[in-house]
Structures are given as C-alpha cells and as structure tokens.
All heavy atoms as a GROMACS GRO file, in nm:
protein
  595
    1MET      N    1  12.085   9.146   7.363
    1MET     CA    2  12.062   9.111   7.502
    1MET      C    3  11.970   8.990   7.508
    1MET      O    4  11.865   8.989   7.447
    1MET     CB    5  11.999   9.231   7.573
    1MET     CG    6  11.969   9.207   7.716
    1MET     SD    7  11.903   9.361   7.784
    1MET     CE    8  11.939   9.336   7.951
    2ARG      N    9  12.011   8.891   7.584
    2ARG     CA   10  11.933   8.768   7.597
    2ARG      C   11  11.817   8.789   7.694
    2ARG      O   12  11.831   8.848   7.799
    2ARG     CB   13  12.025   8.658   7.650
    2ARG     CG   14  11.964   8.522   7.644
    2ARG     CD   15  12.068   8.418   7.680
    2ARG     NE   16  12.084   8.394   7.822
    2ARG     CZ   17  11.996   8.331   7.900
    2ARG    NH1   18  11.884   8.290   7.850
    2ARG    NH2   19  12.020   8.312   8.027
    3ARG      N   20  11.702   8.739   7.653
    3ARG     CA   21  11.583   8.746   7.740
    3ARG      C   22  11.582   8.625   7.832
    3ARG      O   23  11.611   8.515   7.790
    3ARG     CB   24  11.456   8.748   7.655
    3ARG     CG   25  11.445   8.874   7.570
    3ARG     CD   26  11.320   8.868   7.488
    3ARG     NE   27  11.202   8.853   7.573
    3ARG     CZ   28  11.113   8.948   7.593
    3ARG    NH1   29  11.126   9.063   7.534
    3ARG    NH2   30  11.010   8.928   7.671
    4PRO      N   31  11.548   8.646   7.960
    4PRO     CA   32  11.544   8.534   8.052
    4PRO      C   33  11.436   8.433   8.013
    4PRO      O   34  11.329   8.471   7.966
    4PRO     CB   35  11.508   8.598   8.187
    4PRO     CG   36  11.530   8.743   8.169
    4PRO     CD   37  11.519   8.773   8.023
    5GLY      N   38  11.464   8.305   8.030
    5GLY     CA   39  11.366   8.200   8.004
    5GLY      C   40  11.274   8.182   8.124
    5GLY      O   41  11.291   8.245   8.229
    6ASN      N   42  11.176   8.096   8.109
    6ASN     CA   43  11.078   8.073   8.216
    6ASN      C   44  11.143   8.026   8.346
    6ASN      O   45  11.101   8.066   8.454
    6ASN     CB   46  10.973   7.971   8.171
    6ASN     CG   47  10.877   8.030   8.070
    6ASN    OD1   48  10.861   8.151   8.064
    6ASN    ND2   49  10.814   7.946   7.992
    7ASP      N   50  11.244   7.940   8.336
    7ASP     CA   51  11.310   7.892   8.458
    7ASP      C   52  11.375   8.006   8.534
    7ASP      O   53  11.372   8.010   8.657
    7ASP     CB   54  11.414   7.786   8.426
    7ASP     CG   55  11.350   7.655   8.382
    7ASP    OD1   56  11.230   7.634   8.414
    7ASP    OD2   57  11.418   7.576   8.314
    8GLU      N   58  11.434   8.100   8.462
    8GLU     CA   59  11.497   8.214   8.528
    8GLU      C   60  11.394   8.301   8.597
    8GLU      O   61  11.418   8.352   8.706
    8GLU     CB   62  11.579   8.294   8.428
    8GLU     CG   63  11.702   8.219   8.381
    8GLU     CD   64  11.774   8.292   8.270
    8GLU    OE1   65  11.738   8.269   8.154
    8GLU    OE2   66  11.863   8.372   8.302
    9PHE      N   67  11.277   8.322   8.535
    9PHE     CA   68  11.171   8.399   8.600
    9PHE      C   69  11.124   8.328   8.725
    9PHE      O   70  11.100   8.390   8.828
    9PHE     CB   71  11.053   8.423   8.504
    9PHE     CG   72  11.077   8.533   8.408
    9PHE    CD1   73  11.073   8.510   8.271
    9PHE    CD2   74  11.103   8.662   8.450
    9PHE    CE1   75  11.095   8.611   8.180
    9PHE    CE2   76  11.126   8.765   8.360
    9PHE     CZ   77  11.122   8.739   8.225
   10ARG      N   78  11.109   8.197   8.719
   10ARG     CA   79  11.067   8.120   8.835
   10ARG      C   80  11.168   8.136   8.948
   10ARG      O   81  11.131   8.155   9.063
   10ARG     CB   82  11.053   7.972   8.799
   10ARG     CG   83  10.920   7.916   8.840
   10ARG     CD   84  10.908   7.771   8.805
   10ARG     NE   85  10.878   7.763   8.683
   10ARG     CZ   86  10.906   7.719   8.558
   10ARG    NH1   87  10.957   7.668   8.535
   10ARG    NH2   88  10.881   7.720   8.444
   11ASP      N   89  11.297   8.131   8.916
   11ASP     CA   90  11.400   8.148   9.017
   11ASP      C   91  11.392   8.286   9.081
   11ASP      O   92  11.409   8.300   9.201
   11ASP     CB   93  11.539   8.128   8.957
   11ASP     CG   94  11.565   7.983   8.918
   11ASP    OD1   95  11.491   7.894   8.966
   11ASP    OD2   96  11.658   7.960   8.838
   12ARG      N   97  11.368   8.388   9.002
   12ARG     CA   98  11.356   8.523   9.056
   12ARG      C   99  11.236   8.535   9.147
   12ARG      O  100  11.241   8.601   9.250
   12ARG     CB  101  11.346   8.625   8.943
   12ARG     CG  102  11.476   8.646   8.872
   12ARG     CD  103  11.463   8.753   8.768
   12ARG     NE  104  11.583   8.756   8.686
   12ARG     CZ  105  11.592   8.820   8.573
   12ARG    NH1  106  11.488   8.885   8.526
   12ARG    NH2  107  11.704   8.819   8.505
   13ARG      N  108  11.126   8.470   9.110
   13ARG     CA  109  11.006   8.476   9.194
   13ARG      C  110  11.036   8.418   9.331
   13ARG      O  111  10.994   8.469   9.432
   13ARG     CB  112  10.891   8.401   9.127
   13ARG     CG  113  10.762   8.411   9.205
   13ARG     CD  114  10.650   8.333   9.142
   13ARG     NE  115  10.684   8.192   9.146
   13ARG     CZ  116  10.665   8.107   9.046
   13ARG    NH1  117  10.613   8.148   8.934
   13ARG    NH2  118  10.698   7.981   9.058
   14HIS      N  119  11.113   8.310   9.334
   14HIS     CA  120  11.145   8.248   9.461
   14HIS      C  121  11.247   8.330   9.541
   14HIS      O  122  11.266   8.303   9.659
   14HIS     CB  123  11.197   8.106   9.439
   14HIS     CG  124  11.091   8.015   9.385
   14HIS    ND1  125  10.976   7.987   9.452
   14HIS    CD2  126  11.082   7.948   9.268
   14HIS    CE1  127  10.901   7.906   9.382
   14HIS    NE2  128  10.963   7.881   9.268
   15ALA      N  129  11.310   8.426   9.479
   15ALA     CA  130  11.406   8.511   9.549
   15ALA      C  131  11.336   8.615   9.635
   15ALA      O  132  11.398   8.677   9.719
   15ALA     CB  133  11.497   8.580   9.448
   16LEU      N  134  11.204   8.633   9.615
   16LEU     CA  135  11.130   8.727   9.697
   16LEU      C  136  11.117   8.670   9.839
   16LEU      O  137  11.142   8.553   9.863
   16LEU     CB  138  10.991   8.753   9.638
   16LEU     CG  139  10.990   8.817   9.499
   16LEU    CD1  140  10.847   8.830   9.449
   16LEU    CD2  141  11.059   8.952   9.501
   17ALA      N  142  11.074   8.753   9.930
   17ALA     CA  143  11.063   8.713  10.070
   17ALA      C  144  10.965   8.597  10.089
   17ALA      O  145  10.868   8.583  10.015
   17ALA     CB  146  11.020   8.832  10.153
   18THR      N  147  10.993   8.517  10.189
   18THR     CA  148  10.905   8.408  10.233
   18THR      C  149  10.862   8.439  10.376
   18THR      O  150  10.925   8.522  10.444
   18THR     CB  151  10.978   8.273  10.231
   18THR    OG1  152  11.084   8.278  10.328
   18THR    CG2  153  11.033   8.240  10.093
   19PRO      N  154  10.757   8.375  10.426
   19PRO     CA  155  10.720   8.398  10.566
   19PRO      C  156  10.838   8.376  10.662
   19PRO      O  157  10.862   8.458  10.752
   19PRO     CB  158  10.607   8.297  10.590
   19PRO     CG  159  10.542   8.285  10.455
   19PRO     CD  160  10.658   8.289  10.358
   20GLN      N  161  10.913   8.269  10.641
   20GLN     CA  162  11.027   8.241  10.730
   20GLN      C  163  11.136   8.346  10.716
   20GLN      O  164  11.196   8.387  10.816
   20GLN     CB  165  11.084   8.102  10.704
   20GLN     CG  166  11.193   8.064  10.804
   20GLN     CD  167  11.144   8.061  10.947
   20GLN    OE1  168  11.044   7.997  10.977
   20GLN    NE2  169  11.213   8.131  11.036
   21SER      N  170  11.162   8.393  10.594
   21SER     CA  171  11.267   8.495  10.577
   21SER      C  172  11.227   8.626  10.644
   21SER      O  173  11.313   8.697  10.695
   21SER     CB  174  11.302   8.515  10.430
   21SER     OG  175  11.199   8.581  10.360
   22LEU      N  176  11.098   8.658  10.645
   22LEU     CA  177  11.053   8.779  10.715
   22LEU      C  178  11.072   8.765  10.865
   22LEU      O  179  11.116   8.858  10.933
   22LEU     CB  180  10.906   8.810  10.683
   22LEU     CG  181  10.875   8.853  10.542
   22LEU    CD1  182  10.726   8.882  10.528
   22LEU    CD2  183  10.956   8.973  10.500
   23THR      N  184  11.038   8.648  10.919
   23THR     CA  185  11.057   8.622  11.061
   23THR      C  186  11.205   8.630  11.097
   23THR      O  187  11.243   8.692  11.198
   23THR     CB  188  11.000   8.484  11.100
   23THR    OG1  189  10.860   8.481  11.065
   23THR    CG2  190  11.015   8.457  11.248
   24ASP      N  191  11.290   8.570  11.015
   24ASP     CA  192  11.435   8.574  11.037
   24ASP      C  193  11.488   8.717  11.030
   24ASP      O  194  11.570   8.758  11.112
   24ASP     CB  195  11.508   8.486  10.936
   24ASP     CG  196  11.477   8.338  10.951
   24ASP    OD1  197  11.422   8.298  11.056
   24ASP    OD2  198  11.507   8.263  10.856
   25TRP      N  199  11.440   8.792  10.931
   25TRP     CA  200  11.483   8.931  10.914
   25TRP      C  201  11.446   9.013  11.038
   25TRP      O  202  11.528   9.088  11.091
   25TRP     CB  203  11.417   8.990  10.789
   25TRP     CG  204  11.444   9.135  10.767
   25TRP    CD1  205  11.553   9.190  10.707
   25TRP    CD2  206  11.361   9.245  10.806
   25TRP    NE1  207  11.543   9.327  10.704
   25TRP    CE2  208  11.425   9.363  10.766
   25TRP    CE3  209  11.238   9.255  10.870
   25TRP    CZ2  210  11.372   9.490  10.788
   25TRP    CZ3  211  11.184   9.381  10.893
   25TRP    CH2  212  11.251   9.496  10.852
   26ARG      N  213  11.323   8.996  11.084
   26ARG     CA  214  11.276   9.071  11.202
   26ARG      C  215  11.362   9.037  11.323
   26ARG      O  216  11.404   9.127  11.397
   26ARG     CB  217  11.129   9.038  11.226
   26ARG     CG  218  11.069   9.114  11.342
   26ARG     CD  219  10.920   9.095  11.351
   26ARG     NE  220  10.878   8.958  11.369
   26ARG     CZ  221  10.874   8.895  11.487
   26ARG    NH1  222  10.913   8.956  11.597
   26ARG    NH2  223  10.831   8.771  11.494
   27ALA      N  224  11.393   8.909  11.342
   27ALA     CA  225  11.476   8.868  11.456
   27ALA      C  226  11.617   8.925  11.444
   27ALA      O  227  11.675   8.970  11.544
   27ALA     CB  228  11.481   8.716  11.465
   28ARG      N  229  11.671   8.924  11.323
   28ARG     CA  230  11.807   8.976  11.301
   28ARG      C  231  11.816   9.124  11.338
   28ARG      O  232  11.916   9.170  11.392
   28ARG     CB  233  11.849   8.953  11.156
   28ARG     CG  234  11.994   8.985  11.128
   28ARG     CD  235  12.042   8.940  10.990
   28ARG     NE  236  11.965   8.994  10.880
   28ARG     CZ  237  11.882   8.924  10.802
   28ARG    NH1  238  11.864   8.795  10.819
   28ARG    NH2  239  11.816   8.982  10.704
   29PHE      N  240  11.710   9.200  11.310
   29PHE     CA  241  11.710   9.342  11.342
   29PHE      C  242  11.660   9.370  11.484
   29PHE      O  243  11.663   9.484  11.529
   29PHE     CB  244  11.625   9.419  11.240
   29PHE     CG  245  11.700   9.451  11.114
   29PHE    CD1  246  11.715   9.356  11.015
   29PHE    CD2  247  11.757   9.574  11.095
   29PHE    CE1  248  11.786   9.383  10.900
   29PHE    CE2  249  11.829   9.605  10.981
   29PHE     CZ  250  11.843   9.508  10.882
   30GLY      N  251  11.611   9.266  11.552
   30GLY     CA  252  11.562   9.285  11.689
   30GLY      C  253  11.429   9.358  11.696
   30GLY      O  254  11.398   9.421  11.797
   31TYR      N  255  11.350   9.350  11.587
   31TYR     CA  256  11.222   9.419  11.583
   31TYR      C  257  11.109   9.332  11.637
   31TYR      O  258  11.107   9.211  11.617
   31TYR     CB  259  11.184   9.451  11.437
   31TYR     CG  260  11.261   9.562  11.370
   31TYR    CD1  261  11.266   9.566  11.231
   31TYR    CD2  262  11.326   9.661  11.440
   31TYR    CE1  263  11.335   9.667  11.165
   31TYR    CE2  264  11.394   9.762  11.375
   31TYR     CZ  265  11.398   9.765  11.238
   31TYR     OH  266  11.465   9.864  11.173
   32SER      N  267  11.013   9.397  11.702
   32SER     CA  268  10.886   9.333  11.730
   32SER      C  269  10.806   9.334  11.599
   32SER      O  270  10.847   9.400  11.502
   32SER     CB  271  10.810   9.411  11.837
   32SER     OG  272  10.772   9.539  11.786
   33GLN      N  273  10.694   9.265  11.596
   33GLN     CA  274  10.612   9.271  11.475
   33GLN      C  275  10.567   9.415  11.450
   33GLN      O  276  10.564   9.460  11.335
   33GLN     CB  277  10.491   9.178  11.486
   33GLN     CG  278  10.526   9.033  11.467
   33GLN     CD  279  10.405   8.944  11.459
   33GLN    OE1  280  10.297   8.976  11.510
   33GLN    NE2  281  10.422   8.829  11.395
   34ARG      N  282  10.532   9.488  11.554
   34ARG     CA  283  10.490   9.628  11.540
   34ARG      C  284  10.603   9.712  11.481
   34ARG      O  285  10.582   9.792  11.390
   34ARG     CB  286  10.446   9.683  11.675
   34ARG     CG  287  10.433   9.834  11.686
   34ARG     CD  288  10.310   9.895  11.626
   34ARG     NE  289  10.191   9.836  11.680
   34ARG     CZ  290  10.077   9.826  11.613
   34ARG    NH1  291  10.069   9.872  11.490
   34ARG    NH2  292   9.971   9.772  11.665
   35GLN      N  293  10.724   9.696  11.531
   35GLN     CA  294  10.838   9.773  11.481
   35GLN      C  295  10.869   9.740  11.336
   35GLN      O  296  10.900   9.828  11.257
   35GLN     CB  297  10.961   9.748  11.568
   35GLN     CG  298  10.950   9.808  11.706
   35GLN     CD  299  11.060   9.759  11.798
   35GLN    OE1  300  11.095   9.640  11.798
   35GLN    NE2  301  11.117   9.851  11.875
   36ALA      N  302  10.862   9.612  11.300
   36ALA     CA  303  10.886   9.572  11.162
   36ALA      C  304  10.781   9.633  11.071
   36ALA      O  305  10.812   9.686  10.964
   36ALA     CB  306  10.886   9.420  11.149
   37ALA      N  307  10.655   9.626  11.113
   37ALA     CA  308  10.546   9.683  11.034
   37ALA      C  309  10.565   9.833  11.016
   37ALA      O  310  10.549   9.886  10.905
   37ALA     CB  311  10.412   9.653  11.100
   38ASP      N  312  10.598   9.902  11.123
   38ASP     CA  313  10.622  10.047  11.114
   38ASP      C  314  10.738  10.078  11.020
   38ASP      O  315  10.733  10.174  10.943
   38ASP     CB  316  10.649  10.106  11.252
   38ASP     CG  317  10.526  10.112  11.341
   38ASP    OD1  318  10.413  10.096  11.290
   38ASP    OD2  319  10.544  10.130  11.464
   39ALA      N  320  10.843   9.997  11.027
   39ALA     CA  321  10.962  10.021  10.945
   39ALA      C  322  10.932  10.011  10.796
   39ALA      O  323  10.989  10.086  10.716
   39ALA     CB  324  11.073   9.922  10.982
   40ILE      N  325  10.843   9.919  10.757
   40ILE     CA  326  10.814   9.904  10.614
   40ILE      C  327  10.684   9.970  10.571
   40ILE      O  328  10.653   9.973  10.453
   40ILE     CB  329  10.816   9.757  10.568
   40ILE    CG1  330  10.700   9.679  10.628
   40ILE    CG2  331  10.948   9.691  10.599
   40ILE    CD1  332  10.670   9.553  10.551
   41GLY      N  333  10.608  10.022  10.667
   41GLY     CA  334  10.488  10.098  10.632
   41GLY      C  335  10.362  10.016  10.612
   41GLY      O  336  10.282  10.045  10.523
   42CYS      N  337  10.344   9.912  10.695
   42CYS     CA  338  10.219   9.837  10.690
   42CYS      C  339  10.166   9.823  10.832
   42CYS      O  340  10.232   9.863  10.928
   42CYS     CB  341  10.239   9.700  10.624
   42CYS     SG  342  10.332   9.580  10.723
   43SER      N  343  10.048   9.766  10.847
   43SER     CA  344   9.992   9.746  10.981
   43SER      C  345  10.056   9.623  11.046
   43SER      O  346  10.111   9.536  10.978
   43SER     CB  347   9.841   9.726  10.972
   43SER     OG  348   9.811   9.600  10.913
   44ARG      N  349  10.046   9.617  11.178
   44ARG     CA  350  10.099   9.501  11.249
   44ARG      C  351  10.025   9.375  11.209
   44ARG      O  352  10.082   9.268  11.194
   44ARG     CB  353  10.094   9.520  11.401
   44ARG     CG  354  10.187   9.421  11.470
   44ARG     CD  355  10.133   9.352  11.594
   44ARG     NE  356   9.997   9.309  11.592
   44ARG     CZ  357   9.957   9.185  11.557
   44ARG    NH1  358  10.043   9.095  11.515
   44ARG    NH2  359   9.831   9.153  11.562
   45GLY      N  360   9.896   9.386  11.187
   45GLY     CA  361   9.816   9.271  11.144
   45GLY      C  362   9.858   9.220  11.007
   45GLY      O  363   9.864   9.099  10.984
   46ALA      N  364   9.888   9.313  10.916
   46ALA     CA  365   9.936   9.272  10.784
   46ALA      C  366  10.071   9.202  10.797
   46ALA      O  367  10.094   9.097  10.736
   46ALA     CB  368   9.947   9.391  10.690
   47TRP      N  369  10.160   9.258  10.879
   47TRP     CA  370  10.291   9.195  10.898
   47TRP      C  371  10.275   9.054  10.952
   47TRP      O  372  10.339   8.960  10.904
   47TRP     CB  373  10.380   9.278  10.992
   47TRP     CG  374  10.513   9.212  11.009
   47TRP    CD1  375  10.549   9.122  11.105
   47TRP    CD2  376  10.625   9.224  10.923
   47TRP    NE1  377  10.678   9.079  11.085
   47TRP    CE2  378  10.727   9.141  10.973
   47TRP    CE3  379  10.651   9.299  10.808
   47TRP    CZ2  380  10.850   9.129  10.913
   47TRP    CZ3  381  10.775   9.287  10.750
   47TRP    CH2  382  10.873   9.203  10.801
   48ALA      N  383  10.190   9.038  11.052
   48ALA     CA  384  10.167   8.905  11.109
   48ALA      C  385  10.114   8.810  11.001
   48ALA      O  386  10.154   8.692  10.996
   48ALA     CB  387  10.069   8.912  11.226
   49GLY      N  388  10.027   8.860  10.915
   49GLY     CA  389   9.975   8.779  10.806
   49GLY      C  390  10.084   8.736  10.709
   49GLY      O  391  10.082   8.623  10.659
   50TYR      N  392  10.179   8.825  10.682
   50TYR     CA  393  10.291   8.788  10.594
   50TYR      C  394  10.376   8.680  10.660
   50TYR      O  395  10.414   8.583  10.598
   50TYR     CB  396  10.379   8.909  10.562
   50TYR     CG  397  10.311   9.021  10.490
   50TYR    CD1  398  10.329   9.154  10.529
   50TYR    CD2  399  10.227   8.997  10.382
   50TYR    CE1  400  10.267   9.257  10.462
   50TYR    CE2  401  10.164   9.101  10.316
   50TYR     CZ  402  10.184   9.231  10.357
   50TYR     OH  403  10.122   9.333  10.291
   51GLU      N  404  10.406   8.700  10.789
   51GLU     CA  405  10.490   8.603  10.860
   51GLU      C  406  10.425   8.466  10.873
   51GLU      O  407  10.493   8.365  10.872
   51GLU     CB  408  10.524   8.654  11.001
   51GLU     CG  409  10.640   8.749  11.005
   51GLU     CD  410  10.694   8.770  11.146
   51GLU    OE1  411  10.661   8.692  11.239
   51GLU    OE2  412  10.771   8.865  11.163
   52HIS      N  413  10.294   8.465  10.888
   52HIS     CA  414  10.223   8.337  10.906
   52HIS      C  415  10.179   8.275  10.774
   52HIS      O  416  10.122   8.167  10.773
   52HIS     CB  417  10.102   8.356  10.997
   52HIS     CG  418  10.140   8.392  11.137
   52HIS    ND1  419  10.102   8.508  11.197
   52HIS    CD2  420  10.218   8.326  11.228
   52HIS    CE1  421  10.152   8.514  11.319
   52HIS    NE2  422  10.224   8.404  11.340
   53GLY      N  423  10.204   8.346  10.663
   53GLY     CA  424  10.167   8.293  10.533
   53GLY      C  425  10.020   8.313  10.498
   53GLY      O  426   9.970   8.253  10.404
   54ASP      N  427   9.951   8.397  10.576
   54ASP     CA  428   9.809   8.425  10.550
   54ASP      C  429   9.789   8.522  10.435
   54ASP      O  430   9.684   8.523  10.372
   54ASP     CB  431   9.741   8.481  10.675
   54ASP     CG  432   9.742   8.383  10.791
   54ASP    OD1  433   9.747   8.261  10.766
   54ASP    OD2  434   9.740   8.430  10.906
   55HIS      N  435   9.888   8.609  10.411
   55HIS     CA  436   9.883   8.707  10.303
   55HIS      C  437   9.999   8.681  10.208
   55HIS      O  438  10.110   8.651  10.253
   55HIS     CB  439   9.897   8.851  10.356
   55HIS     CG  440   9.796   8.891  10.458
   55HIS    ND1  441   9.661   8.882  10.438
   55HIS    CD2  442   9.812   8.943  10.582
   55HIS    CE1  443   9.599   8.926  10.545
   55HIS    NE2  444   9.689   8.963  10.635
   56PRO      N  445   9.977   8.696  10.078
   56PRO     CA  446  10.091   8.682   9.986
   56PRO      C  447  10.189   8.797  10.009
   56PRO      O  448  10.150   8.910  10.037
   56PRO     CB  449  10.026   8.691   9.848
   56PRO     CG  450   9.896   8.759   9.869
   56PRO     CD  451   9.853   8.727  10.009
   57ILE      N  452  10.316   8.766   9.999
   57ILE     CA  453  10.420   8.868  10.016
   57ILE      C  454  10.450   8.925   9.878
   57ILE      O  455  10.510   8.860   9.795
   57ILE     CB  456  10.546   8.808  10.081
   57ILE    CG1  457  10.510   8.748  10.217
   57ILE    CG2  458  10.654   8.916  10.095
   57ILE    CD1  459  10.619   8.661  10.276
   58THR      N  460  10.403   9.046   9.856
   58THR     CA  461  10.417   9.108   9.725
   58THR      C  462  10.558   9.164   9.706
   58THR      O  463  10.636   9.174   9.801
   58THR     CB  464  10.315   9.223   9.711
   58THR    OG1  465  10.340   9.318   9.814
   58THR    CG2  466  10.172   9.171   9.723
   59LYS      N  467  10.585   9.198   9.583
   59LYS     CA  468  10.717   9.252   9.550
   59LYS      C  469  10.746   9.380   9.628
   59LYS      O  470  10.857   9.400   9.676
   59LYS     CB  471  10.726   9.280   9.400
   59LYS     CG  472  10.867   9.319   9.357
   59LYS     CD  473  10.875   9.354   9.210
   59LYS     CE  474  10.867   9.228   9.127
   59LYS     NZ  475  10.890   9.254   8.984
   60TYR      N  476  10.644   9.465   9.647
   60TYR     CA  477  10.673   9.590   9.717
   60TYR      C  478  10.705   9.567   9.864
   60TYR      O  479  10.783   9.641   9.923
   60TYR     CB  480  10.564   9.696   9.696
   60TYR     CG  481  10.435   9.674   9.770
   60TYR    CD1  482  10.418   9.721   9.899
   60TYR    CD2  483  10.328   9.610   9.710
   60TYR    CE1  484  10.300   9.703   9.966
   60TYR    CE2  485  10.208   9.592   9.776
   60TYR     CZ  486  10.194   9.638   9.905
   60TYR     OH  487  10.077   9.619   9.972
   61ILE      N  488  10.651   9.462   9.924
   61ILE     CA  489  10.688   9.428  10.062
   61ILE      C  490  10.832   9.380  10.065
   61ILE      O  491  10.912   9.422  10.150
   61ILE     CB  492  10.592   9.323  10.121
   61ILE    CG1  493  10.450   9.380  10.134
   61ILE    CG2  494  10.644   9.271  10.256
   61ILE    CD1  495  10.437   9.500  10.227
   62SER      N  496  10.869   9.293   9.973
   62SER     CA  497  11.008   9.246   9.964
   62SER      C  498  11.103   9.363   9.943
   62SER      O  499  11.210   9.369  10.004
   62SER     CB  500  11.023   9.145   9.850
   62SER     OG  501  10.952   9.027   9.878
   63LEU      N  502  11.064   9.456   9.857
   63LEU     CA  503  11.149   9.572   9.830
   63LEU      C  504  11.160   9.662   9.952
   63LEU      O  505  11.266   9.717   9.981
   63LEU     CB  506  11.097   9.650   9.710
   63LEU     CG  507  11.113   9.581   9.575
   63LEU    CD1  508  11.036   9.657   9.468
   63LEU    CD2  509  11.259   9.566   9.539
   64ALA      N  510  11.050   9.679  10.026
   64ALA     CA  511  11.053   9.761  10.147
   64ALA      C  512  11.146   9.700  10.251
   64ALA      O  513  11.223   9.771  10.316
   64ALA     CB  514  10.911   9.777  10.203
   65VAL      N  515  11.140   9.569  10.267
   65VAL     CA  516  11.230   9.500  10.361
   65VAL      C  517  11.375   9.520  10.318
   65VAL      O  518  11.462   9.551  10.400
   65VAL     CB  519  11.193   9.350  10.371
   65VAL    CG1  520  11.302   9.272  10.443
   65VAL    CG2  521  11.058   9.333  10.440
   66ALA      N  522  11.402   9.505  10.190
   66ALA     CA  523  11.538   9.525  10.139
   66ALA      C  524  11.584   9.669  10.163
   66ALA      O  525  11.699   9.692  10.204
   66ALA     CB  526  11.545   9.491   9.991
   67ALA      N  527  11.496   9.765  10.140
   67ALA     CA  528  11.532   9.905  10.160
   67ALA      C  529  11.566   9.933  10.306
   67ALA      O  530  11.667   9.999  10.336
   67ALA     CB  531  11.418   9.996  10.113
   68VAL      N  532  11.485   9.884  10.397
   68VAL     CA  533  11.512   9.903  10.540
   68VAL      C  534  11.645   9.837  10.576
   68VAL      O  535  11.724   9.892  10.653
   68VAL     CB  536  11.396   9.850  10.626
   68VAL    CG1  537  11.433   9.847  10.774
   68VAL    CG2  538  11.271   9.935  10.605
   69SER      N  539  11.670   9.720  10.520
   69SER     CA  540  11.796   9.650  10.547
   69SER      C  541  11.917   9.733  10.506
   69SER      O  542  12.023   9.726  10.568
   69SER     CB  543  11.800   9.516  10.472
   69SER     OG  544  11.699   9.431  10.518
   70LEU      N  545  11.899   9.812  10.400
   70LEU     CA  546  12.008   9.897  10.350
   70LEU      C  547  12.014  10.034  10.416
   70LEU      O  548  12.099  10.116  10.385
   70LEU     CB  549  11.993   9.915  10.199
   70LEU     CG  550  12.012   9.786  10.117
   70LEU    CD1  551  11.974   9.811   9.970
   70LEU    CD2  552  12.156   9.737  10.128
   71GLY      N  553  11.919  10.058  10.508
   71GLY     CA  554  11.919  10.185  10.581
   71GLY      C  555  11.838  10.294  10.516
   71GLY      O  556  11.842  10.409  10.562
   72VAL      N  557  11.764  10.264  10.412
   72VAL     CA  558  11.682  10.365  10.345
   72VAL      C  559  11.570  10.407  10.441
   72VAL      O  560  11.502  10.323  10.499
   72VAL     CB  561  11.622  10.310  10.214
   72VAL    CG1  562  11.526  10.410  10.152
   72VAL    CG2  563  11.733  10.273  10.117
   73GLY      N  564  11.555  10.538  10.457
   73GLY     CA  565  11.447  10.590  10.539
   73GLY      C  566  11.480  10.609  10.685
   73GLY      O  567  11.399  10.662  10.760
   74ARG      N  568  11.599  10.569  10.726
   74ARG     CA  569  11.638  10.592  10.866
   74ARG      C  570  11.674  10.738  10.886
   74ARG      O  571  11.732  10.801  10.800
   74ARG     CB  572  11.759  10.506  10.904
   74ARG     CG  573  11.726  10.361  10.915
   74ARG     CD  574  11.842  10.287  10.978
   74ARG     NE  575  11.818  10.145  10.962
   74ARG     CZ  576  11.912  10.056  10.941
   74ARG    NH1  577  12.037  10.093  10.934
   74ARG    NH2  578  11.883   9.928  10.927
   75GLU      N  579  11.637  10.787  11.004
   75GLU     CA  580  11.671  10.926  11.035
   75GLU      C  581  11.820  10.935  11.068
   75GLU      O  582  11.879  10.844  11.124
   75GLU     CB  583  11.589  10.974  11.155
   75GLU     CG  584  11.441  10.984  11.121
   75GLU     CD  585  11.361  11.039  11.235
   75GLU    OE1  586  11.416  11.113  11.318
   75GLU    OE2  587  11.242  11.009  11.241
   76ILE      N  588  11.878  11.046  11.030
   76ILE     CA  589  12.023  11.067  11.054
   76ILE      C  590  12.044  11.137  11.184
   76ILE      O  591  11.974  11.220  11.226
   76ILE     CB  592  12.085  11.149  10.938
   76ILE    CG1  593  12.070  11.069  10.809
   76ILE    CG2  594  12.229  11.179  10.966
   76ILE    CD1  595  12.114  11.144  10.686
   0.00000   0.00000   0.00000
C-alpha cells in the first residue's frame, strides 16, 4: 500500500470545511446560526466564530457537518 506524500496530505487538509463553506452549508439547509450550532453540537458563538474565521475549524466540526448532511442524528 502506497503512503500518501506531503502534497496529498496538504490537499486533504484543504478538503476540510472553510468559513465560506460553513456559511454556504447553513444557507443550503435553511438553518440560522443557532440551528446550525444545535445540529452539530456547539454554541451559537462558536459557530459564528467558525463562519467568521475567528476559530479554526477542526476535523470534528467538519465531520459533524458531514454527518448532519447525511442525516445522522435526525429523529425519525
């Protein structure tokens, strides 16, 4: 199995969420900042910080957004 080189790791890092992608995601789902924060399990202030670029968007935030996008955690 081939190990990824540095360029491939860099590309993967950029595949994580960006402030603009979070804003776009929230608009696509029709969420307010409060609703988006509740959906992924953070505070509204933290969500605003991610959207404005004040807080780094960690992998677990990106994964939470992806999970919500796939319907994980929605009530049936």
